[in-house]
N, C-alpha and C positions, 0 to 999 in steps of 0.2 A: 248970543244967549236968550236974551229975553224975546225975540220974536222967534226962534224955536221952539221957546216951550210954550207960546201962546197957539203956535202951528201945531203941534202934539196938544196940548190941551184941547183943540178944537177938534182935530181929526178924533180924539177921545169923546169929544162930546157929542160930535156927529153920531159914530157908531155906537155908541149909546143911548142916544134918539131913536134907532133901529133895533138893536141889539136886548140894551137894557131893559129890566123886568121894573111892574109899575105894582105900586101897593096903598090902594085901598083904603084906609080906613073912615067909617061911618059913623057919626055921632059924638066923635071924641070930643070931654069936657074943654071948653076952655081954659090953660093956666094947664094940664097935663103936661107933665113932663114925658113927652114922648124921644125915644133913640133910636138907631140902627149902629151895632157896632157900638166903633168908638167913641159916636158923637153920639151929643143929645141937644134937645131945645125944651121951652114951653109953649105949648101950643095956644095961639090965638085963634080967633072966631072963623078965620076962614080956611083953616088945614084940613085936609082931606087926603091927608098918604104922603107917598114919597115916590117919585117917577127914576129913570135912569141908574135904575138897580146894575150892578154889573151881575151878570149870571155865576152861581155861585152860592156858596154857604152865606147865611148872614143871622145875627142874631139881633130881634125886634125886642125891644123893651122898652116900660113906663112904668110912672108911678102916677097914681091918680092921685090929687090933692083934697084933703075933708074940709068939710065947713069950716075949720081952724086955720085952713092954708096953710096946711101941713103935709106936708110930701109924704103918701102911706108907702108900707116898703114896698120895693119894686119887686114886676114880676114881668116875663118874658116869655119868646120861643123861640127854636130853630126852624129854618125854612132855608131850602136849596130853590134857590131861586133858578128858571130855567130862560131861556134866550127869550126877550119878550113877552113873560108869561104875566097874567092879570089877576092877582088877587085883592079879592076881597074880602076884610072883617067890617064886624057892626060891632059898637058898643053898645052894655047892657047898663043902663041907668039903672036897672033894680039891683043887680049884683056890683054896682062899679066897679067895671073891670071888661076885658073884653071877651065876646061871648063864644064859646065853644061852638057854635049851632055854623053850621054849612049856611054861606047866604044862599039863597034861592038863585037857580039859573037867571030866571028873567031879568032879575037885578043887574045881576051882572052886565048880559048883555046890553044892559040900557044904559049901562054907566060907560061902558066898552063901547057904542055908538055915539057916545056925547061926550068923549074924550077931549076933543078941542073944548068946550067949554070947562072942562073938569081941569084941567091941564092948568090953567091958572092959581087952583085950591092946591096942587104938588109940587115940595119941596126939592130940591134935585140933589138925589145921592150926594154925600160929603166925598170926592173922590180923592182929594188931598190926604185920607186916611186909608185909602182902598191898599194902596202898596202895607203898610203895616200890617192893616186886616189881613193878607193873604200870607203874610209871612206870618202869623200866631196860630194860623189855624189848616196850615197846608196840608198837615195830616188827617185834616176831617173830612169825611168820605159820607158821601149819602145814607151808606149800608151802618156804617158807624153811630149817625145823628140817629138812625130810625131804633138803633139796636140799645142803643145809652140815653133817650129822650125820656121822661118820666114818664109813666102811661099816661098822665090827666094831658100832657100835652103843653105844660106850661112851667116855666123854672122858678122860683118863687124864691127870695132872698130871705121870706121868714117862713120856715117849714110849716105847713100844721103837724104837731104832733098829738099823739095818742098814749095812755098810761104803759108800760110795756109788763105784763106778770110771767113770771117765770116761762110758764108752758109758752109763750107766745114771742120768746126773745129771737128779733131777725136771724139772730146765727146757731138757731135749735135750741131745744128744749133748754137742754142746762145751765145754769146760775153760774155766772162766769165764778172761777176758781181765783182765791184772792192770792195773791201774790206773794209768797215768801222771800221776803226781804227783811233787809234790820232797819233800813232808811224810809223813809217816806215822806215826796215832796207835798208845799201847803194845796197846790193845785188838787195831786192825786187824792190827799184828804178832804180835799172840799168837794171832787169829782164821785166820793164814795158817800158822800152824805145824801146829794141831790139822788130826786125819785128817778126811778130807772121810763125813758121815753123812748118812742120811736116814730119816725117820719109816717103819718097815713099812708097807707098803702098805696102807691099810683102815684107819689110827689115828687118820690125822690129821684135821682139821676140813677141810671141803670147802671154803674162801672161794674170793671171786670170786680170779683171780689177776690182777694186776696187773702190767702187759707190760713184759717186759725193756729194750725199745725204746721209748723215750718218745716217742719224731717219728715220720710217717708214712715211706713209703719213697718216694726218692727228693726229701728235703729239701733245700735249700740247707747249707753251714755256717751262716749268719744264721738260717736256722730251726732247724735242731740246737739255736742257742745258746739262743733262741728259747723251744723245747720243756724246752731243760733246768730253764729260771728258772721255767716256768708248767707246771705238769703237766695245764691243762686236755684236752691230746689223750690222756692217759693216764689221765683221769679217765671220757672222752666212751667211750673204749676198751671198759674196765672196767659203763659203765653199760648201754651197746649190748648186752651178753650175758645183760643181767636181764631179766626179764619185764616189772617195773615199777622204773622207776630209782629209787623209795625204800628199795627192798629192799638196795640200800649203807647206810642207819640200821640197817636189820634186822642187819646183818652184823657191824655196827660193835660193837651192844647184845648178838651173841652170843660175838664175841671178849671183849669186858668180860669176861660171867659167867662164860667160862669162866677168864679169869685171876680175876676177884675170888673168887668159892664155888670153883672147883674147881681151883686153881692153878696154873693150868697155864701156865707162861713162852713155850711156842708159839704160844700163843692171844693171851699180850697183843705179841709180836713182831710179829702177824698185826693187831692195833688200831693200835700205831705206824704200820704203814705204809698202814692207812688212814688215818686221824689226818693224816697227812705227805701221803698223796693230795690228799685235801679243802679241808686248809688251801693248798696251794701253786698250787691252783687260780686263775688271776686270769679267763682271759676266759668263763670256764661259770659266774660269779658272776649275770647280770644272766639266764642264760639258764637256771640250773637255780635259780632263788632259793628254792623250795621246799625243797628239797635242803638248799642252807647255813644256813636255819632250824631247820628240824628236827635237823640235825648239831648248830647251837651248844645248842637245848633240850637233847640228848641228854648231848653232854657236860657239861651244867653239872651234869646230875645223875649222872651217874659221879663228875666229882670230888669230889662229896659224898661218895660212899665209896671213893675211893680210897685206899691204907694212907698215914698221914702220909708216914713216911721215902722211900717209892717215890714221890711227886709232888711232893716237892723235891729231890732230887738221882735224877732216872731215868736221866741217860744221862749218865756221867764228866763230873758237877761242869756238865752244863749240859742246864738245866730241858728238857725235850722238849719240855713240853708248852706252859709260855709262848713258849719262842720261837716256835712254829708257830703258836700266836695272833697272837704279832705280826706276823708275814707275814699273817695272812690279816685281821686288822682293818685292817692298812696300806692293802692291796688294795681293802678296802669303802670307806677314807674316802675313794679318791684316786678312785673310779670314779663317774663323772659320770653314766654311763647309769643308778645304782641310785636306785629310789626313796624316799623319806624316812623311808617304814617302816621297809625294811631298816636305813639308817642306824641311827634310835633306837634300834632292837632290838639291834644290834650296839653301842653307845653305852651303853646302861642294863647290858648283859650284861658287858662289859668292866668298867665301874664295879663289880658286882659280886664278878666277882674282885679287883678291887684291894682291897674292904674284907676280903674273906675271907681274899685270903692273898697281900695286899701284893706286887703284882704292880704293876708300873709301867707303864702304855700309852701315856702321854705319849710326843711327838716321834715317831710311828710312821714319818714319812717319812725321818728318819735313822739313819743304820744305826751302830751304835755300834762302838768299837775292835773289844768283844769279837766284836760278831757277826759284823761284814764277813770273816772268812776263812772260817768256818762253811758246810759243803755238806751241806745232810741226803741223806742215802743213802736211795734208795725202793727199794732192792733186799732 
């Protein structure tokens, strides 16, 4: 068994030697935390980049170290590497960040021709994480990366914010109407006291916008109530904007890796909105069966990676993932239009989650007292 693995590793290494891409990073300060995909290291004085990168989608990320030895907020960029690609980036000492300027062709050619000498300063891509990375990102296509990347080209864990006047609100000119409700949580009260801020234009991920209005124009009060309980209309509205409906799974994966690897809480909020949107869509399940299967596959892989403290207690002692999955599983269980294959896949999936996280998915058609008053907000 051992010798087979070594042989396979050697053949993979041999292939990546010829097909793998090279990322050269010039002038990166010693001690910078640098990573690619699910791995990161602190750079030494001889560090010049990474070689043997498998072709495909990757996420390069780094944290500079300040004068007190503290790591600064994480920054990163996406790149879909082609076979044998040679990409050069340069550190800007003045900005204490990677330069967005393209390195001149003459310098790139000089480095390429000197690859033998450069090789010893390049770390190997950590292919022990390659299989996991591919599973986490299998729906992220080059077109999706191009459409959803921040205009500035970098994903920042700490977004630059600016004050948002009523006229400049991200979702159109008017102030948000206050919700009419008898109770208000401590979190909501705190949220209302905070100043209105919005990300500096060009710095945020450009994921699909979930419509503010969850129901069609001219809907009757009964229809409005129906659409507030079933997010299928909002889901269809989002899917119609996409070239391929399955891109929504790629968006969920992109938001998740920006949170997991890039430490972006804004991406985490985007991820939660998309998870709620899909889990709350009841009528769409029979029409969009493939999306729901791929969603469950993607979510299961993500749950294996999410930090445990966040998983157990995501939103004010109310486990967000568990509550949303209960809703989705209940809708699938009671839907007579669905084929047995989707139902049996869901049953196996919920069984694996129950074993791993001790989540109880029994009595799905009964609302517990704890769940009854909870309304998941999709804003």
